[in-house]
Backbone as XML, in Angstrom:
<?xml version="1.0"?>
<chain id="A" units="angstrom">
  <residue number="1" name="UNK">
    <atom name="N" x="0.839" y="-1.183" z="0.000"/>
    <atom name="CA" x="0.000" y="0.000" z="0.000"/>
    <atom name="C" x="0.878" y="1.238" z="0.000"/>
  </residue>
  <residue number="2" name="UNK">
    <atom name="N" x="0.435" y="2.182" z="-0.722"/>
    <atom name="CA" x="1.193" y="3.436" z="-0.758"/>
    <atom name="C" x="0.781" y="4.308" z="0.415"/>
  </residue>
  <residue number="3" name="UNK">
    <atom name="N" x="1.574" y="5.321" z="0.676"/>
    <atom name="CA" x="1.293" y="6.221" z="1.789"/>
    <atom name="C" x="-0.022" y="6.964" z="1.568"/>
  </residue>
  <residue number="4" name="UNK">
    <atom name="N" x="-0.323" y="7.301" z="0.346"/>
    <atom name="CA" x="-1.575" y="8.003" z="0.037"/>
    <atom name="C" x="-2.795" y="7.138" z="0.310"/>
  </residue>
  <residue number="5" name="UNK">
    <atom name="N" x="-2.720" y="5.870" z="-0.068"/>
    <atom name="CA" x="-3.869" y="4.996" z="0.168"/>
    <atom name="C" x="-4.029" y="4.682" z="1.651"/>
  </residue>
  <residue number="6" name="UNK">
    <atom name="N" x="-2.912" y="4.616" z="2.391"/>
    <atom name="CA" x="-2.994" y="4.426" z="3.842"/>
    <atom name="C" x="-3.646" y="5.636" z="4.508"/>
  </residue>
  <residue number="7" name="UNK">
    <atom name="N" x="-3.315" y="6.801" z="4.045"/>
    <atom name="CA" x="-3.882" y="8.033" z="4.593"/>
    <atom name="C" x="-5.386" y="8.081" z="4.335"/>
  </residue>
  <residue number="8" name="UNK">
    <atom name="N" x="-5.798" y="7.676" z="3.146"/>
    <atom name="CA" x="-7.222" y="7.662" z="2.808"/>
    <atom name="C" x="-7.939" y="6.611" z="3.662"/>
  </residue>
  <residue number="9" name="UNK">
    <atom name="N" x="-7.317" y="5.454" z="3.839"/>
    <atom name="CA" x="-7.928" y="4.400" z="4.639"/>
    <atom name="C" x="-8.059" y="4.830" z="6.096"/>
  </residue>
  <residue number="10" name="UNK">
    <atom name="N" x="-7.028" y="5.475" z="6.637"/>
    <atom name="CA" x="-7.087" y="5.950" z="8.025"/>
    <atom name="C" x="-8.135" y="7.044" z="8.194"/>
  </residue>
  <residue number="11" name="UNK">
    <atom name="N" x="-8.246" y="7.923" z="7.221"/>
    <atom name="CA" x="-9.247" y="8.986" z="7.280"/>
    <atom name="C" x="-10.653" y="8.396" z="7.226"/>
  </residue>
  <residue number="12" name="UNK">
    <atom name="N" x="-10.856" y="7.406" z="6.375"/>
    <atom name="CA" x="-12.172" y="6.768" z="6.278"/>
    <atom name="C" x="-12.506" y="6.034" z="7.574"/>
  </residue>
  <residue number="13" name="UNK">
    <atom name="N" x="-11.515" y="5.347" z="8.143"/>
    <atom name="CA" x="-11.736" y="4.640" z="9.400"/>
    <atom name="C" x="-12.061" y="5.613" z="10.528"/>
  </residue>
  <residue number="14" name="UNK">
    <atom name="N" x="-11.339" y="6.727" z="10.585"/>
    <atom name="CA" x="-11.602" y="7.729" z="11.618"/>
    <atom name="C" x="-13.007" y="8.312" z="11.446"/>
  </residue>
  <residue number="15" name="UNK">
    <atom name="N" x="-13.418" y="8.534" z="10.228"/>
    <atom name="CA" x="-14.763" y="9.049" z="9.975"/>
    <atom name="C" x="-15.835" y="8.072" z="10.414"/>
  </residue>
  <residue number="16" name="UNK">
    <atom name="N" x="-15.622" y="6.779" z="10.145"/>
    <atom name="CA" x="-16.599" y="5.773" z="10.571"/>
    <atom name="C" x="-16.659" y="5.664" z="12.089"/>
  </residue>
  <residue number="17" name="UNK">
    <atom name="N" x="-15.504" y="5.761" z="12.750"/>
    <atom name="CA" x="-15.492" y="5.683" z="14.206"/>
    <atom name="C" x="-16.172" y="6.893" z="14.840"/>
  </residue>
  <residue number="18" name="UNK">
    <atom name="N" x="-16.026" y="8.064" z="14.245"/>
    <atom name="CA" x="-16.651" y="9.256" z="14.788"/>
    <atom name="C" x="-18.161" y="9.266" z="14.580"/>
  </residue>
  <residue number="19" name="UNK">
    <atom name="N" x="-18.668" y="8.489" z="13.639"/>
    <atom name="CA" x="-20.119" y="8.402" z="13.450"/>
    <atom name="C" x="-20.784" y="7.781" z="14.669"/>
  </residue>
  <residue number="20" name="UNK">
    <atom name="N" x="-20.066" y="6.948" z="15.376"/>
    <atom name="CA" x="-20.615" y="6.341" z="16.582"/>
    <atom name="C" x="-20.742" y="7.326" z="17.732"/>
  </residue>
  <residue number="21" name="UNK">
    <atom name="N" x="-20.056" y="8.456" z="17.649"/>
    <atom name="CA" x="-20.104" y="9.469" z="18.704"/>
    <atom name="C" x="-21.157" y="10.536" z="18.429"/>
  </residue>
  <residue number="22" name="UNK">
    <atom name="N" x="-21.873" y="10.429" z="17.343"/>
    <atom name="CA" x="-22.852" y="11.459" z="17.002"/>
    <atom name="C" x="-24.048" y="11.383" z="17.943"/>
  </residue>
  <residue number="23" name="UNK">
    <atom name="N" x="-24.775" y="12.475" z="18.039"/>
    <atom name="CA" x="-25.956" y="12.513" z="18.897"/>
    <atom name="C" x="-27.144" y="11.923" z="18.159"/>
  </residue>
  <residue number="24" name="UNK">
    <atom name="N" x="-28.105" y="11.468" z="18.929"/>
    <atom name="CA" x="-29.309" y="10.873" z="18.339"/>
    <atom name="C" x="-30.530" y="11.519" z="18.983"/>
  </residue>
  <residue number="25" name="UNK">
    <atom name="N" x="-30.904" y="12.729" z="18.593"/>
    <atom name="CA" x="-32.030" y="13.393" z="19.242"/>
    <atom name="C" x="-33.348" y="12.646" z="19.052"/>
  </residue>
  <residue number="26" name="UNK">
    <atom name="N" x="-33.462" y="11.912" z="17.974"/>
    <atom name="CA" x="-34.675" y="11.158" z="17.707"/>
    <atom name="C" x="-34.839" y="10.059" z="18.759"/>
  </residue>
  <residue number="27" name="UNK">
    <atom name="N" x="-33.755" y="9.462" z="19.217"/>
    <atom name="CA" x="-33.824" y="8.404" z="20.219"/>
    <atom name="C" x="-33.835" y="8.987" z="21.637"/>
  </residue>
  <residue number="28" name="UNK">
    <atom name="N" x="-33.121" y="10.067" z="21.866"/>
    <atom name="CA" x="-33.020" y="10.631" z="23.208"/>
    <atom name="C" x="-34.352" y="11.152" z="23.726"/>
  </residue>
  <residue number="29" name="UNK">
    <atom name="N" x="-35.220" y="11.611" z="22.868"/>
    <atom name="CA" x="-36.499" y="12.135" z="23.334"/>
    <atom name="C" x="-37.395" y="11.026" z="23.885"/>
  </residue>
  <residue number="30" name="UNK">
    <atom name="N" x="-37.199" y="9.801" z="23.437"/>
    <atom name="CA" x="-38.009" y="8.677" z="23.907"/>
    <atom name="C" x="-37.244" y="7.730" z="24.815"/>
  </residue>
  <residue number="31" name="UNK">
    <atom name="N" x="-36.065" y="8.124" z="25.259"/>
    <atom name="CA" x="-35.236" y="7.239" z="26.067"/>
    <atom name="C" x="-35.922" y="6.917" z="27.384"/>
  </residue>
  <residue number="32" name="UNK">
    <atom name="N" x="-36.106" y="5.647" z="27.698"/>
    <atom name="CA" x="-36.703" y="5.203" z="28.944"/>
    <atom name="C" x="-38.211" y="5.074" z="28.906"/>
  </residue>
  <residue number="33" name="UNK">
    <atom name="N" x="-38.838" y="5.425" z="27.803"/>
    <atom name="CA" x="-40.294" y="5.365" z="27.719"/>
    <atom name="C" x="-40.794" y="3.935" z="27.874"/>
  </residue>
  <residue number="34" name="UNK">
    <atom name="N" x="-40.138" y="2.986" z="27.243"/>
    <atom name="CA" x="-40.592" y="1.592" z="27.321"/>
    <atom name="C" x="-40.449" y="1.042" z="28.734"/>
  </residue>
  <residue number="35" name="UNK">
    <atom name="N" x="-39.390" y="1.430" z="29.444"/>
    <atom name="CA" x="-39.204" y="0.959" z="30.819"/>
    <atom name="C" x="-40.301" y="1.526" z="31.716"/>
  </residue>
  <residue number="36" name="UNK">
    <atom name="N" x="-40.582" y="2.828" z="31.564"/>
    <atom name="CA" x="-41.635" y="3.433" z="32.378"/>
    <atom name="C" x="-42.993" y="2.803" z="32.073"/>
  </residue>
  <residue number="37" name="UNK">
    <atom name="N" x="-43.248" y="2.485" z="30.814"/>
    <atom name="CA" x="-44.518" y="1.846" z="30.443"/>
    <atom name="C" x="-44.616" y="0.448" z="31.038"/>
  </residue>
  <residue number="38" name="UNK">
    <atom name="N" x="-43.518" y="-0.307" z="31.031"/>
    <atom name="CA" x="-43.535" y="-1.653" z="31.604"/>
    <atom name="C" x="-43.718" y="-1.622" z="33.116"/>
  </residue>
  <residue number="39" name="UNK">
    <atom name="N" x="-43.082" y="-0.677" z="33.797"/>
    <atom name="CA" x="-43.244" y="-0.564" z="35.249"/>
    <atom name="C" x="-44.683" y="-0.188" z="35.575"/>
  </residue>
  <residue number="40" name="UNK">
    <atom name="N" x="-45.257" y="0.732" z="34.821"/>
    <atom name="CA" x="-46.647" y="1.128" z="35.063"/>
    <atom name="C" x="-47.602" y="-0.035" z="34.813"/>
  </residue>
  <residue number="41" name="UNK">
    <atom name="N" x="-47.287" y="-0.877" z="33.849"/>
    <atom name="CA" x="-48.156" y="-2.020" z="33.547"/>
    <atom name="C" x="-48.098" y="-3.083" z="34.641"/>
  </residue>
  <residue number="42" name="UNK">
    <atom name="N" x="-47.016" y="-3.120" z="35.411"/>
    <atom name="CA" x="-46.873" y="-4.127" z="36.450"/>
    <atom name="C" x="-47.524" y="-3.717" z="37.768"/>
  </residue>
  <residue number="43" name="UNK">
    <atom name="N" x="-47.902" y="-2.471" z="37.897"/>
    <atom name="CA" x="-48.520" y="-1.995" z="39.128"/>
    <atom name="C" x="-49.995" y="-2.357" z="39.106"/>
  </residue>
  <residue number="44" name="UNK">
    <atom name="N" x="-50.413" y="-3.209" z="40.029"/>
    <atom name="CA" x="-51.803" y="-3.642" z="40.083"/>
    <atom name="C" x="-52.660" y="-2.588" z="40.765"/>
  </residue>
  <residue number="45" name="UNK">
    <atom name="N" x="-52.225" y="-2.129" z="41.926"/>
    <atom name="CA" x="-52.977" y="-1.138" z="42.679"/>
    <atom name="C" x="-52.002" y="-0.093" z="43.206"/>
  </residue>
  <residue number="46" name="UNK">
    <atom name="N" x="-51.930" y="1.091" z="42.588"/>
    <atom name="CA" x="-50.974" y="2.106" z="43.034"/>
    <atom name="C" x="-51.220" y="2.577" z="44.466"/>
  </residue>
  <residue number="47" name="UNK">
    <atom name="N" x="-52.446" y="2.480" z="44.967"/>
    <atom name="CA" x="-52.746" y="2.935" z="46.314"/>
    <atom name="C" x="-52.640" y="1.853" z="47.366"/>
  </residue>
  <residue number="48" name="UNK">
    <atom name="N" x="-52.057" y="0.720" z="47.047"/>
    <atom name="CA" x="-51.995" y="-0.406" z="47.982"/>
    <atom name="C" x="-51.160" y="-0.094" z="49.215"/>
  </residue>
  <residue number="49" name="UNK">
    <atom name="N" x="-50.158" y="0.744" z="49.102"/>
    <atom name="CA" x="-49.314" y="1.058" z="50.249"/>
    <atom name="C" x="-50.078" y="1.833" z="51.312"/>
  </residue>
  <residue number="50" name="UNK">
    <atom name="N" x="-51.116" y="2.551" z="50.930"/>
    <atom name="CA" x="-51.898" y="3.334" z="51.887"/>
    <atom name="C" x="-52.929" y="2.488" z="52.617"/>
  </residue>
  <residue number="51" name="UNK">
    <atom name="N" x="-53.157" y="1.250" z="52.204"/>
    <atom name="CA" x="-54.153" y="0.373" z="52.818"/>
    <atom name="C" x="-53.615" y="-0.142" z="54.155"/>
  </residue>
  <residue number="52" name="UNK">
    <atom name="N" x="-54.299" y="0.178" z="55.248"/>
    <atom name="CA" x="-53.838" y="-0.253" z="56.574"/>
    <atom name="C" x="-54.559" y="-1.511" z="57.059"/>
  </residue>
  <residue number="53" name="UNK">
    <atom name="N" x="-55.525" y="-2.025" z="56.312"/>
    <atom name="CA" x="-56.217" y="-3.250" z="56.690"/>
    <atom name="C" x="-55.320" y="-4.458" z="56.463"/>
  </residue>
  <residue number="54" name="UNK">
    <atom name="N" x="-55.326" y="-5.418" z="57.391"/>
    <atom name="CA" x="-54.509" y="-6.616" z="57.166"/>
    <atom name="C" x="-55.091" y="-7.455" z="56.029"/>
  </residue>
  <residue number="55" name="UNK">
    <atom name="N" x="-54.268" y="-8.226" z="55.430"/>
    <atom name="CA" x="-54.717" y="-9.077" z="54.328"/>
    <atom name="C" x="-55.583" y="-10.194" z="54.868"/>
  </residue>
  <residue number="56" name="UNK">
    <atom name="N" x="-56.707" y="-10.402" z="54.248"/>
    <atom name="CA" x="-57.590" y="-11.490" z="54.652"/>
    <atom name="C" x="-57.185" y="-12.738" z="53.884"/>
  </residue>
  <residue number="57" name="UNK">
    <atom name="N" x="-57.336" y="-13.886" z="54.507"/>
    <atom name="CA" x="-56.974" y="-15.098" z="53.798"/>
    <atom name="C" x="-56.876" y="-16.281" z="54.710"/>
  </residue>
  <residue number="58" name="UNK">
    <atom name="N" x="-55.683" y="-16.772" z="54.942"/>
    <atom name="CA" x="-55.442" y="-18.002" z="55.685"/>
    <atom name="C" x="-55.673" y="-17.815" z="57.182"/>
  </residue>
  <residue number="59" name="UNK">
    <atom name="N" x="-56.139" y="-18.870" z="57.837"/>
    <atom name="CA" x="-56.302" y="-18.874" z="59.285"/>
    <atom name="C" x="-54.930" y="-18.729" z="59.944"/>
  </residue>
  <residue number="60" name="UNK">
    <atom name="N" x="-54.869" y="-18.093" z="61.089"/>
    <atom name="CA" x="-53.596" y="-17.806" z="61.753"/>
    <atom name="C" x="-52.783" y="-19.037" z="62.078"/>
  </residue>
  <residue number="61" name="UNK">
    <atom name="N" x="-53.422" y="-20.099" z="62.591"/>
    <atom name="CA" x="-52.707" y="-21.324" z="62.950"/>
    <atom name="C" x="-52.119" y="-21.991" z="61.721"/>
  </residue>
  <residue number="62" name="UNK">
    <atom name="N" x="-52.902" y="-22.075" z="60.652"/>
    <atom name="CA" x="-52.418" y="-22.695" z="59.426"/>
    <atom name="C" x="-51.287" y="-21.885" z="58.809"/>
  </residue>
  <residue number="63" name="UNK">
    <atom name="N" x="-51.397" y="-20.563" z="58.909"/>
    <atom name="CA" x="-50.339" y="-19.705" z="58.379"/>
    <atom name="C" x="-49.049" y="-19.879" z="59.162"/>
  </residue>
  <residue number="64" name="UNK">
    <atom name="N" x="-49.159" y="-20.010" z="60.486"/>
    <atom name="CA" x="-47.968" y="-20.207" z="61.314"/>
    <atom name="C" x="-47.298" y="-21.539" z="61.004"/>
  </residue>
  <residue number="65" name="UNK">
    <atom name="N" x="-48.100" y="-22.586" z="60.811"/>
    <atom name="CA" x="-47.536" y="-23.902" z="60.475"/>
    <atom name="C" x="-46.857" y="-23.859" z="59.111"/>
  </residue>
  <residue number="66" name="UNK">
    <atom name="N" x="-47.506" y="-23.231" z="58.143"/>
    <atom name="CA" x="-46.920" y="-23.126" z="56.807"/>
    <atom name="C" x="-45.627" y="-22.326" z="56.845"/>
  </residue>
  <residue number="67" name="UNK">
    <atom name="N" x="-45.618" y="-21.259" z="57.647"/>
    <atom name="CA" x="-44.394" y="-20.453" z="57.771"/>
    <atom name="C" x="-43.283" y="-21.257" z="58.431"/>
  </residue>
  <residue number="68" name="UNK">
    <atom name="N" x="-43.635" y="-22.059" z="59.425"/>
    <atom name="CA" x="-42.639" y="-22.916" z="60.075"/>
    <atom name="C" x="-42.044" y="-23.929" z="59.115"/>
  </residue>
  <residue number="69" name="UNK">
    <atom name="N" x="-42.886" y="-24.548" z="58.281"/>
    <atom name="CA" x="-42.387" y="-25.497" z="57.274"/>
    <atom name="C" x="-41.477" y="-24.790" z="56.274"/>
  </residue>
  <residue number="70" name="UNK">
    <atom name="N" x="-41.846" y="-23.582" z="55.925"/>
    <atom name="CA" x="-41.032" y="-22.802" z="54.982"/>
    <atom name="C" x="-39.656" y="-22.516" z="55.580"/>
  </residue>
  <residue number="71" name="UNK">
    <atom name="N" x="-39.627" y="-22.096" z="56.853"/>
    <atom name="CA" x="-38.350" y="-21.803" z="57.501"/>
    <atom name="C" x="-37.499" y="-23.064" z="57.654"/>
  </residue>
  <residue number="72" name="UNK">
    <atom name="N" x="-38.122" y="-24.181" z="57.971"/>
    <atom name="CA" x="-37.395" y="-25.443" z="58.141"/>
    <atom name="C" x="-36.796" y="-25.931" z="56.819"/>
  </residue>
  <residue number="73" name="UNK">
    <atom name="N" x="-37.400" y="-25.559" z="55.713"/>
    <atom name="CA" x="-36.909" y="-26.048" z="54.418"/>
    <atom name="C" x="-35.519" y="-25.520" z="54.092"/>
  </residue>
  <residue number="74" name="UNK">
    <atom name="N" x="-35.080" y="-24.455" z="54.772"/>
    <atom name="CA" x="-33.762" y="-23.894" z="54.497"/>
    <atom name="C" x="-32.675" y="-24.481" z="55.393"/>
  </residue>
  <residue number="75" name="UNK">
    <atom name="N" x="-33.037" y="-25.238" z="56.418"/>
    <atom name="CA" x="-32.040" y="-25.778" z="57.340"/>
    <atom name="C" x="-31.268" y="-26.930" z="56.732"/>
  </residue>
  <residue number="76" name="UNK">
    <atom name="N" x="-31.928" y="-27.847" z="56.062"/>
    <atom name="CA" x="-31.249" y="-28.985" z="55.438"/>
    <atom name="C" x="-31.012" y="-28.656" z="53.972"/>
  </residue>
  <residue number="77" name="UNK">
    <atom name="N" x="-29.736" y="-28.707" z="53.541"/>
    <atom name="CA" x="-29.483" y="-28.435" z="52.119"/>
    <atom name="C" x="-30.088" y="-29.530" z="51.250"/>
  </residue>
  <residue number="78" name="UNK">
    <atom name="N" x="-30.506" y="-29.130" z="50.095"/>
    <atom name="CA" x="-31.103" y="-30.083" z="49.167"/>
    <atom name="C" x="-30.039" y="-31.058" z="48.672"/>
  </residue>
  <residue number="79" name="UNK">
    <atom name="N" x="-30.379" y="-32.323" z="48.607"/>
    <atom name="CA" x="-29.430" y="-33.313" z="48.117"/>
    <atom name="C" x="-29.375" y="-33.223" z="46.597"/>
  </residue>
  <residue number="80" name="UNK">
    <atom name="N" x="-28.163" y="-33.303" z="46.047"/>
    <atom name="CA" x="-28.063" y="-33.210" z="44.593"/>
    <atom name="C" x="-28.683" y="-34.433" z="43.922"/>
  </residue>
  <residue number="81" name="UNK">
    <atom name="N" x="-29.313" y="-34.206" z="42.830"/>
    <atom name="CA" x="-29.926" y="-35.301" z="42.080"/>
    <atom name="C" x="-28.933" y="-35.791" z="41.040"/>
  </residue>
  <residue number="82" name="UNK">
    <atom name="N" x="-28.772" y="-37.095" z="40.968"/>
    <atom name="CA" x="-27.888" y="-37.674" z="39.973"/>
    <atom name="C" x="-28.735" y="-38.119" z="38.794"/>
  </residue>
  <residue number="83" name="UNK">
    <atom name="N" x="-28.376" y="-37.621" z="37.635"/>
    <atom name="CA" x="-29.154" y="-37.963" z="36.452"/>
    <atom name="C" x="-28.790" y="-39.339" z="35.909"/>
  </residue>
  <residue number="84" name="UNK">
    <atom name="N" x="-29.629" y="-39.831" z="35.065"/>
    <atom name="CA" x="-29.396" y="-41.115" z="34.425"/>
    <atom name="C" x="-28.346" y="-40.926" z="33.332"/>
  </residue>
  <residue number="85" name="UNK">
    <atom name="N" x="-27.315" y="-41.713" z="33.407"/>
    <atom name="CA" x="-26.235" y="-41.627" z="32.431"/>
    <atom name="C" x="-26.347" y="-42.808" z="31.490"/>
  </residue>
  <residue number="86" name="UNK">
    <atom name="N" x="-26.471" y="-42.539" z="30.226"/>
    <atom name="CA" x="-26.552" y="-43.598" z="29.226"/>
    <atom name="C" x="-25.282" y="-43.546" z="28.399"/>
  </residue>
  <residue number="87" name="UNK">
    <atom name="N" x="-24.549" y="-44.635" z="28.418"/>
    <atom name="CA" x="-23.300" y="-44.703" z="27.670"/>
    <atom name="C" x="-23.584" y="-45.383" z="26.350"/>
  </residue>
  <residue number="88" name="UNK">
    <atom name="N" x="-23.412" y="-44.670" z="25.277"/>
    <atom name="CA" x="-23.697" y="-45.217" z="23.963"/>
    <atom name="C" x="-22.551" y="-46.028" z="23.374"/>
  </residue>
  <residue number="89" name="UNK">
    <atom name="N" x="-21.413" y="-46.068" z="24.112"/>
    <atom name="CA" x="-20.249" y="-46.767" z="23.589"/>
    <atom name="C" x="-20.259" y="-48.255" z="23.932"/>
  </residue>
  <residue number="90" name="UNK">
    <atom name="N" x="-21.235" y="-48.692" z="24.692"/>
    <atom name="CA" x="-21.304" y="-50.100" z="25.057"/>
    <atom name="C" x="-20.407" y="-50.459" z="26.216"/>
  </residue>
  <residue number="91" name="UNK">
    <atom name="N" x="-19.942" y="-49.457" z="26.976"/>
    <atom name="CA" x="-19.075" y="-49.712" z="28.108"/>
    <atom name="C" x="-19.878" y="-50.122" z="29.335"/>
  </residue>
  <residue number="92" name="UNK">
    <atom name="N" x="-19.222" y="-50.119" z="30.465"/>
    <atom name="CA" x="-19.840" y="-50.546" z="31.728"/>
    <atom name="C" x="-21.009" y="-49.708" z="32.106"/>
  </residue>
</chain>
């Protein structure tokens, strides 16, 4: 390569790299809109935090037993499961 063609190649490369630094006003005006829309869609009741009534549902004794079972489930680590190994080579 000649020095002139190297200079042209470097100039073209620099121009392409600088295109990545350009501003995008078309995208910046809508930046974060989809995230805000998704968060708003996940909110079932925006006023739920102001509700001071307790949740109705399970009987207290049954809830305490279920909570106890839940807490106990973390004391013993789960035993690893060994999968079925099929050897297609006809070995042991």
